[in-house]
KELUMVEX-264341 format. One record per residue (C-alpha): y, z, x; residue in one letter; residue number from 1. Coordinates in steps of 0.5 Angstrom, whole numbers. Each point is the difference from the previous one (the first is absolute). Layout:
<lumvos>
LUMVO      v      w      u  res    n
LUMVO      Y      Z      X    a  NUM
...
</lumvos>
This chain:
<lumvos>
LUMVO      v      w      u  res    n
LUMVO    -12   -138     49    m    1
LUMVO      2     -7      2    v    2
LUMVO      8      0     -1    k    3
LUMVO      3     -6     -4    w    4
LUMVO      7     -2     -1    g    5
LUMVO      2     -5     -6    v    6
LUMVO      4     -5      2    l    7
LUMVO      5     -1     -7    s    8
LUMVO      1      4     -6    t    9
LUMVO     -3     -6     -4    a   10
LUMVO     -3      1     -7    r   11
LUMVO     -7     -1      2    i   12
LUMVO      0      5      5    g   13
LUMVO      4      5     -4    r   14
LUMVO     -4      0     -6    e   15
LUMVO     -7     -2      2    k   16
LUMVO     -2      0      7    v   17
LUMVO      4      6      3    i   18
LUMVO     -3      5     -5    p   19
LUMVO     -7     -3      1    a   20
LUMVO      1      1      7    l   21
LUMVO      2      7     -1    m   22
LUMVO     -7      1     -3    k   23
LUMVO     -4     -3      6    a   24
LUMVO     -4      4      5    r   25
LUMVO      3     -1      7    g   26
LUMVO      6     -3     -2    v   27
LUMVO      7      4      1    e   28
LUMVO      6     -4     -3    v   29
LUMVO      5      2      5    a   30
LUMVO      6     -4     -1    a   31
LUMVO      4     -6     -4    i   32
LUMVO      5     -4      2    a   33
LUMVO      5     -4     -4    s   34
LUMVO      6     -4      1    r   35
LUMVO      5      6     -1    t   36
LUMVO     -1      7      2    e   37
LUMVO      2      2     -7    e   38
LUMVO     -6     -4     -4    n   39
LUMVO     -5      2      5    a   40
LUMVO      2      8     -1    k   41
LUMVO      0     -1     -7    q   42
LUMVO     -7     -3     -1    v   43
LUMVO     -3      5      6    a   44
LUMVO      2      6     -4    a   45
LUMVO     -3     -3     -7    e   46
LUMVO     -6     -1      4    l   47
LUMVO     -1      5      5    g   48
LUMVO      1     -4      6    i   49
LUMVO      2      4      6    p   50
LUMVO      4     -5      4    k   51
LUMVO      5     -5     -3    a   52
LUMVO      4     -6      4    y   53
LUMVO      5     -4     -1    g   54
LUMVO     -2     -6      3    s   55
LUMVO     -7     -3      1    y   56
LUMVO      1      0      8    e   57
LUMVO      1      8      0    a   58
LUMVO     -7      0     -4    l   59
LUMVO     -3     -4      5    l   60
LUMVO      3      4      6    a   61
LUMVO     -3      6     -2    d   62
LUMVO     -6      2      5    p   63
LUMVO     -4      4     -5    e   64
LUMVO     -1     -6     -5    i   65
LUMVO     -7     -3      1    e   66
LUMVO      0     -5     -6    v   67
LUMVO      5     -4     -3    i   68
LUMVO     -1     -2     -8    y   69
LUMVO      4     -6     -1    n   70
LUMVO      2     -2     -7    p   71
LUMVO      6     -4      2    l   72
LUMVO      2     -6     -4    p   73
LUMVO     -5     -6      2    n   74
LUMVO      5     -3      5    h   75
LUMVO      0      6      4    m   76
LUMVO     -7      2      1    h   77
LUMVO     -1     -4      6    v   78
LUMVO      6      2      4    p   79
LUMVO      0      7     -2    m   80
LUMVO     -8      0      2    t   81
LUMVO      2     -2      7    i   82
LUMVO      5      5      1    a   83
LUMVO     -4      5     -2    a   84
LUMVO     -6     -2      4    v   85
LUMVO      5     -1      6    k   86
LUMVO      2      8     -1    a   87
LUMVO     -7      2      1    g   88
LUMVO     -2      0     -8    k   89
LUMVO     -6     -2     -4    h   90
LUMVO      2     -4     -6    v   91
LUMVO     -3      0     -7    l   92
LUMVO      5     -6     -3    c   93
LUMVO      0     -2     -7    e   94
LUMVO     -2     -7     -2    k   95
LUMVO      1     -5      0    p   96
LUMVO      0      1      8    i   97
LUMVO      5     -6      1    a   98
LUMVO      4     -6     -3    l   99
LUMVO     -5     -5      3    d  100
LUMVO     -6      0      5    a  101
LUMVO      5     -3      5    e  102
LUMVO      4      7      0    e  103
LUMVO     -7      4     -1    a  104
LUMVO     -2     -3      6    r  105
LUMVO      6      4      4    m  106
LUMVO     -5      6     -1    l  107
LUMVO     -5     -3      5    l  108
LUMVO      4      3      6    d  109
LUMVO     -1      7     -3    i  110
LUMVO     -4      4      6    p  111
LUMVO     -7      2     -2    s  112
LUMVO      1      7      0    d  113
LUMVO      5      0     -6    r  114
LUMVO     -3     -1     -7    f  115
LUMVO      3     -4     -5    v  116
LUMVO     -3     -1     -7    m  117
LUMVO      3     -3     -6    e  118
LUMVO      0      4     -6    a  119
LUMVO     -5     -2     -5    f  120
LUMVO     -2      6     -3    m  121
LUMVO     -5     -3     -4    v  122
LUMVO     -5     -1      5    r  123
LUMVO      0      8      1    a  124
LUMVO     -2      1     -8    h  125
LUMVO     -7      2     -1    p  126
LUMVO      0     -5     -6    q  127
LUMVO      1     -6      5    w  128
LUMVO     -5      3      5    e  129
LUMVO     -5      1     -6    r  130
LUMVO      1     -7     -3    a  131
LUMVO     -2     -3      7    l  132
LUMVO     -6      4      1    e  133
LUMVO     -2     -3     -7    i  134
LUMVO      2     -7      3    v  135
LUMVO     -4      1      6    q  136
LUMVO     -6      3     -3    s  137
LUMVO     -2     -7     -4    g  138
LUMVO      1      3     -7    e  139
LUMVO      5     -5     -2    l  140
LUMVO     -5     -6      3    g  141
LUMVO      4     -5      4    k  142
LUMVO      8      2      0    l  143
LUMVO      3     -7     -2    q  144
LUMVO      7      2     -4    a  145
LUMVO      5      5      1    v  146
LUMVO      5      0     -5    q  147
LUMVO      7      4      0    c  148
LUMVO      6      1     -4    f  149
LUMVO      6      5      2    f  150
LUMVO      6      0     -4    g  151
LUMVO      6      4     -2    y  152
LUMVO      7     -1     -3    d  153
LUMVO      6      0      5    n  154
LUMVO      6     -4     -2    q  155
LUMVO      5      5      4    d  156
LUMVO      5     -5      4    p  157
LUMVO      1      6      5    q  158
LUMVO     -7      1      1    n  159
LUMVO     -2     -2      7    i  160
LUMVO     -6     -3     -3    r  161
LUMVO      4     -5     -3    n  162
LUMVO      4     -2      6    k  163
LUMVO     -3     -6      4    t  164
LUMVO      4      2      6    e  165
LUMVO     -4      7      1    l  166
LUMVO     -7     -3     -1    g  167
LUMVO      0      1     -8    g  168
LUMVO     -4     -4     -5    g  169
LUMVO     -7      2     -3    g  170
LUMVO     -4     -4      5    l  171
LUMVO      3      5      6    m  172
LUMVO      0      6     -4    d  173
LUMVO     -7      0     -4    i  174
LUMVO     -3     -6      2    g  175
LUMVO     -2      3      6    c  176
LUMVO     -5      4     -4    y  177
LUMVO     -4     -5     -3    p  178
LUMVO     -1     -3      7    i  179
LUMVO     -2      6      3    v  180
LUMVO     -5      1     -5    a  181
LUMVO     -3     -6      0    s  182
LUMVO     -1      0      8    r  183
LUMVO     -2      7     -1    y  184
LUMVO     -6     -1     -5    f  185
LUMVO     -2     -7      3    y  186
LUMVO      1      3      7    d  187
LUMVO      2     -7      2    a  188
LUMVO      6     -4      1    e  189
LUMVO      3     -6     -5    p  190
LUMVO     -1     -7      3    e  191
LUMVO      6     -3     -5    r  192
LUMVO      4      2     -5    v  193
LUMVO      4     -3     -6    v  194
LUMVO      6      3     -4    s  195
LUMVO      4     -1     -7    l  196
LUMVO      6      3      1    i  197
LUMVO      6      1     -5    d  198
LUMVO      6      3      3    r  199
LUMVO      6      4     -4    d  200
LUMVO      6     -5      0    r  201
LUMVO      5      6      1    t  202
LUMVO     -4      4      6    f  203
LUMVO     -4     -6      3    g  204
LUMVO     -6      4      1    t  205
LUMVO     -6     -1     -3    d  206
LUMVO     -1      3     -7    r  207
LUMVO     -7     -3     -1    l  208
LUMVO     -5     -2      5    t  209
LUMVO     -7     -2     -1    s  210
LUMVO     -5     -2      6    v  211
LUMVO     -7     -2      1    m  212
LUMVO     -3      1      7    m  213
LUMVO     -6     -3      3    d  214
LUMVO     -5      4      4    f  215
LUMVO     -5     -5      1    g  216
LUMVO     -7      0     -2    q  217
LUMVO      2      0     -7    g  218
LUMVO      4      6      0    r  219
LUMVO      7      0     -4    q  220
LUMVO      5      5     -1    a  221
LUMVO      6     -1     -5    q  222
LUMVO      6      5     -1    f  223
LUMVO      6      0     -4    t  224
LUMVO      6      4      1    v  225
LUMVO      6      1     -4    s  226
LUMVO      7      4      1    t  227
LUMVO      2     -2     -8    q  228
LUMVO     -6      2     -4    s  229
LUMVO     -3      5     -4    a  230
LUMVO     -3      6      6    p  231
LUMVO     -7     -2      1    y  232
LUMVO     -5      0      5    q  233
LUMVO     -8     -1      1    r  234
LUMVO     -5     -3      5    i  235
LUMVO     -6     -3     -2    n  236
LUMVO     -6     -1      5    l  237
LUMVO     -5     -5     -3    v  238
LUMVO     -6     -1      3    g  239
LUMVO     -6     -5     -2    t  240
LUMVO     -4      6     -3    a  241
LUMVO      6      5     -2    k  242
LUMVO      7      1     -1    r  243
LUMVO      4      6      3    l  244
LUMVO      7      2     -3    e  245
LUMVO      5      5      3    i  246
LUMVO      5      2     -5    l  247
LUMVO      5      3      4    i  248
LUMVO     -1     -3      7    p  249
LUMVO      7      0      3    f  250
LUMVO      5      6     -3    n  251
LUMVO     -6      5     -2    a  252
LUMVO      3      6     -3    p  253
LUMVO     -1      6      5    p  254
LUMVO     -2      5     -5    g  255
LUMVO     -5     -4     -4    e  256
LUMVO     -7     -3      1    e  257
LUMVO      0     -7      1    t  258
LUMVO     -6     -4     -3    i  259
LUMVO     -4     -6      2    l  260
LUMVO     -4     -4     -5    r  261
LUMVO     -6     -3      1    l  262
LUMVO     -3     -6     -4    d  263
LUMVO     -6     -4     -1    s  264
LUMVO      3     -4     -5    g  265
LUMVO     -7      0     -4    k  266
LUMVO      3      3     -6    l  267
LUMVO      6     -2     -4    p  268
LUMVO      7      3      1    g  269
LUMVO     -1      7      4    d  270
LUMVO     -7      1     -2    g  271
LUMVO     -3     -1      7    a  272
LUMVO      6      4      4    v  273
LUMVO     -2      6      4    e  274
LUMVO      6      4      2    v  275
LUMVO      1      4      6    e  276
LUMVO      5      5      1    r  277
LUMVO      4      1      7    i  278
LUMVO      3      7      1    s  279
LUMVO      7      1      0    a  280
LUMVO      4     -1      6    c  281
LUMVO      6     -2      4    d  282
LUMVO     -1     -6      4    q  283
LUMVO      7      1      3    y  284
LUMVO     -3      7      3    t  285
LUMVO     -6     -3      2    l  286
LUMVO      3     -6      4    q  287
LUMVO      5      6      3    g  288
LUMVO     -7      4      2    e  289
LUMVO     -3     -6      3    l  290
LUMVO      6     -3      4    f  291
LUMVO      1      7      3    s  292
LUMVO     -8      1      2    r  293
LUMVO      1     -7      3    v  294
LUMVO      6      3      4    v  295
LUMVO     -4      6      2    r  296
LUMVO     -6     -5      3    g  297
LUMVO     -4      3     -6    e  298
LUMVO     -1     -7     -3    e  299
LUMVO      0     -7      2    e  300
LUMVO      6     -4     -3    l  301
LUMVO     -3     -4     -6    p  302
LUMVO      5     -6      0    y  303
LUMVO      6     -1      4    g  304
LUMVO      5     -6      2    i  305
LUMVO     -5     -6      0    a  306
LUMVO     -2      2     -7    d  307
LUMVO      7      0     -2    a  308
LUMVO      2     -6      3    i  309
LUMVO     -6     -3     -3    q  310
LUMVO      3      2     -7    n  311
LUMVO      6     -3      2    m  312
LUMVO     -3     -7      2    e  313
LUMVO     -3      0     -7    i  314
LUMVO      7      1     -3    i  315
LUMVO      3     -5      4    d  316
LUMVO     -5     -5     -2    a  317
LUMVO      1      2     -8    i  318
LUMVO      7     -2      2    v  319
LUMVO     -1     -6      3    r  320
LUMVO     -5     -2     -6    s  321
LUMVO      6      1     -5    e  322
LUMVO      5     -5      5    r  323
LUMVO     -6     -5      1    n  324
LUMVO     -3      0     -7    a  325
LUMVO     -7      0      2    g  326
LUMVO     -5      4      4    w  327
LUMVO      1      3      7    e  328
LUMVO     -4      3      6    d  329
LUMVO      1      7      2    v  330
LUMVO      1      1      7    g  331
LUMVO     -4      5      4    s  332
LUMVO      3      6      4    s  333
LUMVO     -2      3      6    e  334
LUMVO      2      7      4    e  335
</lumvos>
């Protein structure tokens, strides 16, 4: 068993990731830390975690802990990931890994024997793996458009997603998912981007962001994300022969099967749609199992720091596009 420690009692950890990790093969959630010992002990008791620490530093000093899960606010991702690595830990860090690409590049100094992975749990879900198989099989023809929408409604002024100084806003919180999806299904990087962004006048965060990405060779990706819309998410992968639709691509419910819809478009409406059902699973559990296998040397790290930096390069270019009102080239990153 790989012993994991959770850095903070953040909601995503309490409600989604920790319960999922507790079901994972090869994973033992052995400790949790908060800014107060009282809070740490309360959450540890609720979730059945053996050790509770009243500071992040105390958890990092525990010699039994091998992996740190870092779900802290965005502005603390890089500093605490570096601190964890200096303490000899491997790190699964929530997305986005940094506030910008320059900050993310600070992680390049991490020793090669310490693994750091950005927590894009969607990459571990079988529906993404199956969709990629279909794309690579050529059944869609040439993939020429990736279209995504991801939105929710959160207008709480106290929520960290609505605080610019903490890395809030739709692009940082959920825009990173369509970016990863486009890169994943094209197996390529965008050359340039252009954005249209509407910002909340009170929060200053982007509440409605639309982006076009040019992958070259006639390949395009478009996405819209919103923090003040009806909750909805979808991915369409459109090829020259068929279209593949992922109905719940990002927040796949752990207890329910997911659905892929393959459509040739040869009949009106859904007349030509073929439905493929993917068995129920918890993508957070699968992500934890994957990272534990990497730590044990049973599997290669599927993506690492260079991939995370590249995602931030794209986000930076989108922000520049808003500022300069035009297309922006995307910088490339190297380990």
